[in-house]
C-alpha positions as CSV (number, residue, x, y, z in Angstrom):
1,X,28.8,17.3,18.8
2,X,30.2,14.7,18.4
3,X,28.2,12.8,21.1
4,X,25.3,14.2,18.7
5,X,26.4,12.2,15.8
6,X,26.7,9.2,17.3
7,X,23.2,9.4,18.9
8,X,21.9,10.9,15.5
9,X,24.3,7.8,13.8
10,X,22.7,5.2,15.8
11,X,19.2,5.6,15.0
12,X,19.7,6.4,11.4
13,X,21.3,2.6,11.5
14,X,18.1,1.3,13.3
15,X,15.8,3.1,11.0
16,X,17.8,2.3,7.7
17,X,17.9,-1.4,8.7
18,X,14.0,-1.7,8.5
19,X,13.8,1.1,5.5
20,X,16.2,0.1,3.2
21,X,14.9,-3.6,2.9
22,X,11.0,-2.5,3.2
23,X,12.0,0.1,0.2
24,X,13.6,-3.0,-1.9
25,X,10.4,-4.8,-0.9
26,X,8.0,-2.0,-2.1
27,X,9.6,-0.5,-5.1
28,X,9.6,-3.5,-6.6
29,X,5.6,-3.5,-6.0
30,X,5.3,-0.1,-8.2
31,X,7.9,-1.7,-11.0
32,X,5.6,-4.7,-11.0
33,X,2.4,-2.4,-12.0
34,X,4.7,-0.7,-14.2
35,X,5.5,-3.5,-16.0
36,X,2.1,-5.0,-16.4
37,X,1.1,-1.9,-17.9
38,X,4.1,-2.0,-20.1
39,X,3.1,-5.5,-21.0
40,X,-0.3,-4.2,-21.8
41,X,1.0,-0.8,-23.5
42,X,3.1,-3.1,-26.4
43,X,-0.4,-4.8,-27.0
44,X,-1.3,-2.1,-29.7
45,X,-4.2,-0.6,-28.3
46,X,-5.1,1.9,-25.5
47,X,-8.0,0.0,-24.2
48,X,-5.4,-3.0,-22.6
49,X,-3.7,-0.1,-20.8
50,X,-6.7,0.6,-19.3
51,X,-8.0,-2.7,-18.9
52,X,-5.0,-3.4,-16.5
53,X,-5.8,-0.2,-14.8
54,X,-9.4,-0.6,-14.1
55,X,-8.4,-4.2,-13.2
56,X,-5.7,-3.6,-11.1
57,X,-7.9,-0.8,-9.0
58,X,-10.9,-3.1,-8.6
59,X,-8.6,-5.5,-6.3
60,X,-6.9,-2.3,-4.6
61,X,-10.3,-1.9,-3.8
62,X,-10.9,-4.9,-2.2
63,X,-7.4,-5.7,-0.7
64,X,-6.9,-2.1,0.4
65,X,-9.9,-2.6,2.5
66,X,-8.3,-5.4,4.5
67,X,-5.2,-3.6,4.7
68,X,-5.7,-3.6,8.4
69,X,-4.9,-7.2,8.5
70,X,-0.9,-6.3,8.0
71,X,-1.3,-2.8,9.7
72,X,-2.6,-4.3,13.1
73,X,-0.4,-7.3,12.9
74,X,2.2,-5.1,12.6
75,X,2.1,-2.6,15.3
76,X,0.6,-5.2,17.7
77,X,3.6,-7.5,16.6
78,X,5.8,-4.1,17.4
79,X,4.4,-3.5,20.8
80,X,4.5,-7.2,21.9
81,X,8.6,-7.0,20.7
82,X,9.2,-4.2,22.8
83,X,7.4,-5.7,25.9
84,X,9.5,-9.3,25.2
85,X,5.8,-10.8,25.5
86,X,6.3,-13.5,22.9
87,X,2.8,-15.2,23.6
88,X,1.0,-12.3,22.4
89,X,2.8,-12.1,19.2
90,X,1.9,-15.5,18.5
91,X,-1.5,-14.4,19.2
92,X,-1.5,-11.5,17.2
93,X,-0.3,-13.7,14.4
94,X,-3.1,-16.2,14.7
95,X,-5.7,-13.6,15.0
96,X,-4.6,-12.1,12.0
97,X,-4.4,-14.9,10.1
98,X,-7.8,-16.3,10.9
99,X,-9.0,-12.8,9.7
100,X,-6.9,-12.5,6.6
101,X,-8.0,-16.3,5.3
102,X,-11.4,-16.3,6.6
103,X,-12.0,-13.2,4.7
104,X,-10.2,-14.1,1.5
105,X,-12.4,-17.5,1.3
106,X,-15.7,-14.9,2.0
107,X,-14.6,-12.9,-1.2
108,X,-13.8,-15.9,-3.6
109,X,-17.6,-16.7,-2.5
110,X,-19.1,-13.7,-3.1
111,X,-16.8,-13.1,-6.7
112,X,-19.9,-12.8,-8.5
113,X,-22.0,-10.2,-6.8
114,X,-18.5,-8.3,-6.2
115,X,-17.6,-8.7,-9.9
116,X,-21.1,-7.6,-11.4
117,X,-21.0,-4.3,-9.1
118,X,-17.3,-3.6,-9.8
119,X,-17.7,-3.9,-13.0
120,X,-21.1,-1.5,-13.4
121,X,-19.0,1.4,-11.7
122,X,-17.1,1.6,-15.0
123,X,-18.1,3.9,-17.5
124,X,-15.3,2.9,-20.5
125,X,-16.7,1.0,-23.3
126,X,-17.9,-2.7,-24.0
127,X,-14.5,-3.7,-25.2
128,X,-12.5,-2.7,-22.0
129,X,-15.3,-4.0,-19.5
130,X,-14.6,-7.4,-21.3
131,X,-10.9,-7.5,-21.1
132,X,-11.4,-6.3,-16.9
133,X,-13.9,-9.1,-16.6
134,X,-11.5,-11.7,-17.4
135,X,-8.8,-10.0,-15.4
136,X,-11.1,-10.3,-12.5
137,X,-12.4,-14.0,-12.8
138,X,-8.9,-15.2,-12.7
139,X,-7.2,-12.9,-10.4
140,X,-10.1,-13.1,-7.4
141,X,-9.0,-17.0,-6.5
142,X,-6.1,-15.9,-5.0
143,X,-7.8,-13.6,-2.6
144,X,-6.9,-15.9,0.3
145,X,-3.4,-16.1,-0.5
146,X,-3.2,-12.4,-0.5
147,X,-4.8,-12.2,2.7
148,X,-3.2,-14.4,4.7
149,X,0.4,-13.1,2.9
150,X,-0.8,-9.7,4.7
151,X,-0.9,-11.4,8.1
152,X,2.9,-12.7,7.7
153,X,4.1,-9.4,6.4
154,X,2.9,-7.3,9.2
155,X,4.2,-10.3,11.5
156,X,7.7,-9.9,10.3
157,X,7.9,-6.2,10.2
158,X,6.4,-6.1,13.9
159,X,9.3,-8.8,14.8
160,X,11.8,-6.0,13.2
161,X,12.6,-8.6,10.4
162,X,12.3,-6.4,7.3
163,X,14.9,-8.7,5.1
164,X,12.2,-11.6,4.9
165,X,9.8,-9.8,3.8
166,X,11.8,-8.8,1.2
167,X,12.8,-11.6,0.0
168,X,9.0,-13.3,-0.1
169,X,8.2,-9.4,-2.3
170,X,11.1,-10.2,-4.6
171,X,10.1,-13.7,-5.3
172,X,6.6,-12.9,-5.9
173,X,7.2,-9.9,-8.7
174,X,9.5,-12.3,-10.2
175,X,7.3,-14.9,-10.5
176,X,4.4,-12.2,-11.6
177,X,6.9,-11.1,-13.9
178,X,7.9,-14.2,-15.5
179,X,4.9,-15.8,-15.8
180,X,2.8,-12.8,-16.9
181,X,5.6,-12.6,-19.8
182,X,5.1,-16.3,-20.5
183,X,1.4,-16.2,-20.7
184,X,1.0,-13.4,-23.1
185,X,4.0,-13.3,-25.3
186,X,5.0,-17.1,-25.1
187,X,0.8,-18.6,-25.4
188,X,-0.9,-15.2,-26.4
189,X,-3.5,-14.6,-23.8
190,X,-3.1,-11.2,-23.2
191,X,-5.3,-9.7,-20.5
192,X,-5.9,-13.3,-19.3
193,X,-2.2,-14.3,-19.2
194,X,-1.4,-11.1,-17.1
195,X,-4.2,-11.9,-14.9
196,X,-3.1,-15.8,-14.5
197,X,0.7,-14.9,-13.7
198,X,-0.9,-12.6,-11.1
199,X,-2.9,-15.2,-9.6
200,X,-0.3,-18.0,-9.0
201,X,2.4,-15.9,-7.8
202,X,0.7,-15.0,-5.4
203,X,-0.8,-18.1,-3.8
204,X,3.0,-19.3,-4.4
205,X,4.1,-16.4,-2.4
206,X,1.4,-17.1,0.3
207,X,3.0,-21.1,0.4
208,X,6.5,-19.8,0.6
209,X,5.7,-17.1,3.6
210,X,4.5,-20.4,5.7
211,X,7.6,-21.9,5.0
212,X,9.8,-18.7,5.8
213,X,7.9,-18.0,9.2
214,X,8.2,-22.1,10.1
215,X,12.4,-21.4,9.5
216,X,12.7,-18.4,11.4
217,X,10.0,-18.4,14.2
218,X,9.1,-21.8,14.1
219,X,10.8,-22.0,17.8
220,X,7.7,-19.5,19.1
221,X,5.2,-22.0,18.7
222,X,6.2,-22.9,22.9
223,X,4.8,-19.6,23.5
224,X,1.6,-20.2,22.0
225,X,-1.4,-20.9,24.6
226,X,-4.6,-21.1,23.2
227,X,-6.5,-19.8,26.0
228,X,-5.2,-16.7,25.5
229,X,-5.8,-16.1,22.2
230,X,-9.2,-15.1,22.3
231,X,-8.8,-13.4,25.7
232,X,-11.4,-11.2,25.8
233,X,-10.0,-7.7,26.6
234,X,-7.3,-8.5,23.4
235,X,-10.1,-9.2,21.0
236,X,-11.9,-5.8,21.9
237,X,-8.4,-4.2,21.2
238,X,-7.9,-6.2,18.2
239,X,-11.4,-5.3,16.7
240,X,-10.9,-1.9,17.8
241,X,-7.9,-0.8,16.2
242,X,-9.0,-3.1,12.9
243,X,-12.4,-1.2,13.0
244,X,-10.8,2.0,12.7
245,X,-8.0,1.4,10.2
246,X,-10.8,-0.6,8.2
247,X,-12.7,2.6,8.2
248,X,-9.5,4.4,7.3
249,X,-8.5,2.1,4.5
250,X,-11.9,2.3,2.8
251,X,-12.1,5.9,2.3
252,X,-8.4,5.9,1.0
253,X,-9.7,3.5,-1.3
254,X,-12.5,5.1,-2.2
255,X,-10.4,8.1,-3.3
256,X,-8.2,6.2,-5.1
257,X,-10.7,3.8,-7.2
258,X,-13.2,6.9,-7.7
259,X,-10.0,8.7,-9.3
260,X,-9.6,5.9,-11.9
261,X,-13.4,5.3,-12.3
262,X,-14.0,9.0,-12.8
263,X,-11.1,8.7,-15.2
264,X,-12.7,6.2,-17.3
265,X,-15.7,8.3,-18.3
266,X,-13.4,11.1,-19.5
267,X,-12.4,8.7,-22.3
268,X,-9.4,6.2,-23.3
269,X,-7.2,8.2,-23.9
270,X,-7.6,10.6,-20.2
271,X,-7.8,7.1,-18.6
272,X,-4.8,5.7,-19.9
273,X,-3.1,8.9,-19.0
274,X,-4.1,8.8,-15.7
275,X,-3.4,5.3,-15.2
276,X,0.3,6.1,-16.6
277,X,0.5,9.2,-14.2
278,X,-0.4,7.2,-11.4
279,X,2.4,5.4,-11.7
280,X,4.5,8.1,-10.7
281,X,2.5,8.3,-7.0
282,X,2.6,4.5,-6.5
283,X,6.5,4.8,-7.1
284,X,6.8,7.2,-4.9
285,X,4.4,6.2,-2.1
286,X,5.8,2.6,-2.0
287,X,9.8,4.0,-2.0
288,X,8.5,5.9,1.2
289,X,6.5,3.8,2.6
290,X,9.7,1.7,3.3
291,X,10.4,4.4,6.1
292,X,6.7,4.4,7.0
293,X,7.1,0.7,7.6
294,X,10.2,1.3,9.6
295,X,8.3,4.1,11.9
296,X,5.9,1.2,12.1
297,X,8.5,-1.0,13.2
298,X,10.5,1.2,15.6
299,X,7.1,3.4,17.0
300,X,5.4,0.0,18.5
301,X,8.9,-1.3,19.9
302,X,9.3,1.9,21.6
303,X,5.7,2.6,22.8
304,X,5.6,-1.2,23.7
305,X,8.9,-0.8,25.7
306,X,7.6,2.7,26.9
307,X,10.9,4.5,26.1
308,X,10.0,8.5,25.3
309,X,13.6,9.4,24.9
310,X,14.1,7.2,21.6
311,X,10.8,7.5,20.2
312,X,11.2,11.2,20.2
313,X,14.5,10.9,18.9
314,X,13.3,8.1,16.0
315,X,10.8,10.7,15.1
316,X,13.3,13.6,14.2
317,X,15.8,11.2,12.2
318,X,12.8,9.5,10.5
319,X,11.2,13.1,9.0
320,X,14.5,14.0,8.3
321,X,15.3,11.4,5.6
322,X,11.4,11.5,4.3
323,X,12.1,15.0,3.3
324,X,15.6,13.9,2.1
325,X,13.3,11.2,-0.6
326,X,10.8,13.6,-1.2
327,X,13.5,16.4,-2.6
328,X,15.1,13.3,-4.6
329,X,11.9,12.4,-6.1
330,X,10.7,15.9,-7.3
331,X,14.0,16.5,-8.9
332,X,13.3,13.1,-11.1
333,X,9.9,13.6,-11.6
334,X,10.9,17.6,-12.8
335,X,14.1,16.7,-15.2
336,X,13.0,13.2,-16.0
337,X,9.5,12.6,-16.9
338,X,9.7,11.3,-20.7
339,X,12.4,8.6,-19.7
340,X,9.7,7.3,-17.4
341,X,6.7,7.5,-19.9
342,X,8.6,5.8,-22.9
343,X,9.8,3.2,-20.5
344,X,5.7,2.2,-19.9
345,X,3.9,2.9,-23.2
346,X,5.4,3.3,-27.0
347,X,1.6,5.0,-27.9
348,X,2.7,8.1,-29.1
349,X,-0.8,9.4,-28.8
350,X,-1.2,8.4,-25.1
351,X,2.5,9.9,-24.1
352,X,1.5,13.0,-25.5
353,X,-2.2,13.5,-23.7
354,X,-0.1,12.5,-20.3
355,X,2.4,15.3,-21.2
356,X,-0.2,17.6,-20.7
357,X,-0.7,16.7,-17.3
358,X,2.8,16.0,-15.8
359,X,3.1,19.0,-13.7
360,X,0.8,17.2,-11.5
361,X,3.5,14.3,-10.5
362,X,5.7,17.0,-9.1
363,X,3.8,18.1,-6.3
364,X,2.9,14.7,-5.3
365,X,6.1,14.2,-3.4
366,X,5.9,17.6,-1.7
367,X,2.7,17.2,-0.7
368,X,2.7,13.4,0.2
369,X,5.3,12.8,2.3
370,X,4.4,13.6,5.7
371,X,0.8,11.7,5.7
372,X,3.1,8.2,4.5
373,X,5.2,8.7,7.7
374,X,2.6,9.7,10.0
375,X,0.7,6.4,9.2
376,X,3.8,4.5,9.6
377,X,3.7,5.8,13.1
378,X,0.1,6.0,13.8
379,X,0.2,2.3,13.0
380,X,2.9,1.4,15.3
381,X,1.0,3.3,18.0
382,X,-1.8,1.9,17.6
383,X,-3.4,5.3,17.2
384,X,-6.5,4.2,14.3
385,X,-8.7,6.7,15.9
386,X,-6.6,9.4,15.3
387,X,-5.7,8.0,11.6
388,X,-9.0,7.5,10.9
389,X,-10.3,11.0,11.6
390,X,-7.7,12.5,9.5
391,X,-8.5,10.5,6.6
392,X,-12.2,11.6,7.2
393,X,-11.4,14.9,6.7
394,X,-9.1,14.7,3.4
395,X,-11.7,12.9,1.9
396,X,-14.3,15.6,2.5
397,X,-11.7,17.9,1.1
398,X,-11.0,15.4,-2.1
399,X,-14.8,15.7,-3.0
400,X,-15.5,18.8,-2.1
401,X,-12.8,20.0,-4.5
402,X,-14.3,17.5,-7.0
403,X,-17.2,18.5,-7.4
404,X,-16.1,22.4,-7.5
405,X,-13.3,22.0,-9.7
406,X,-13.6,19.0,-12.4
407,X,-16.6,20.9,-14.1
408,X,-14.7,23.4,-14.2
409,X,-11.0,22.7,-15.0
410,X,-11.6,19.0,-16.3
411,X,-9.0,16.5,-15.4
412,X,-6.8,19.2,-14.1
413,X,-9.4,19.4,-11.3
414,X,-9.4,15.9,-10.6
415,X,-5.5,16.2,-9.9
416,X,-6.1,19.1,-8.0
417,X,-8.5,17.3,-5.5
418,X,-6.1,14.5,-5.2
419,X,-3.3,17.1,-4.6
420,X,-5.3,18.4,-1.8
421,X,-6.2,15.6,-0.8
422,X,-2.6,14.7,0.3
423,X,-1.8,17.7,1.9
424,X,-4.5,17.6,4.3
425,X,-3.9,14.1,5.5
426,X,0.0,15.3,6.4
427,X,-1.3,18.3,8.0
428,X,-3.9,17.1,10.2
429,X,-1.8,14.0,11.3
430,X,0.8,16.5,12.0
431,X,-1.6,18.3,14.3
432,X,-3.2,15.4,15.7
433,X,0.8,13.6,16.2
434,X,1.8,14.9,19.6
435,X,-2.1,14.2,21.4
436,X,-2.3,11.1,19.7
437,X,0.6,9.3,20.6
438,X,0.8,11.4,24.1
439,X,-3.3,9.5,24.8
440,X,-0.9,6.5,24.9
441,X,1.4,7.8,27.9
442,X,4.3,8.1,25.4
443,X,5.0,11.8,24.9
């Protein structure tokens, strides 16, 4: 018995060494979103809350579609680390940076048609649209920095280094908070101030990423071989995985963005209420992603070293701790929802509207934790095809439920569709997991 305890303790230590810094990193992201919502919530109108939610979702729609830059960087780097192939680790970083910064520059060049299309999807009032456009036109300039940061973050995680992304994220979020508060309450810039704070913090963060890489991994430059960066087989694998993850992330973004845009057509109060409720989801998702990132790094490491025993052991402990986190989240959402809402806004009308739908937040951890953890495992194993197919199936379920339930029960139908979507993702990936990873000669 003591031998099993020692084995489990050793694996738990590896998981928490990666998970805890990533939890700290990720927990700052929803907290930052909450602070942006909270700043808007104290400007005296529900329009500002909705505008920030819509503006942020436009960028989620843009950036989440290119989340493959971080994911493929993490998965491929972790496998290279497990195989002790530092030349390939350098190649992965270079490819990811070229893709990230290049796509970011293209987004800046195409900002006007992108913005026009995004704004055309918004069904709320004219005042809300004006505020959303202001937010968009400022934040768009940091696109190359944001996607370049994705590449660095994936590389750090793949190298089993969770502390550096934690420091970078904390710095970014502190800058964002301080600058947003300064521009909004110091200079009276309202939504424009929140946007300017966000944009400047993202640019500064990218610069810090480059400096941190030079400090901790500059020695790896000796492993750089220019001819191998564009190796045909590696490039095909890179784009195959990225294509699958792009399709998966596009559908994830489609569901999340569709959710918010549909909310905007239900009136400013429902839009504001759903924006607040989605903060419960974001808080849980980024917290759970801390363990998912640990799963990415360790799965890639054990796949790269072809270590079946440690991979299976890690999966068992990863899902044990995922269940624990899910149970704790349920308790918090069940007993302390009012306290969370009061932090987010002082608008009593919005709070009362939100309370009508609070019961859905309790289902989020129960239905969502498996999907998040399997995403991390599949990314680490570069099992991109199976992850893509699971997302396709769950998206079909979401829209089928939406078109059936919303006409009957309104906003409750929208939340029912979202909860089913989370459930189906987790169930499908659980069924396919063994086959997906065994396909790579591991299990």
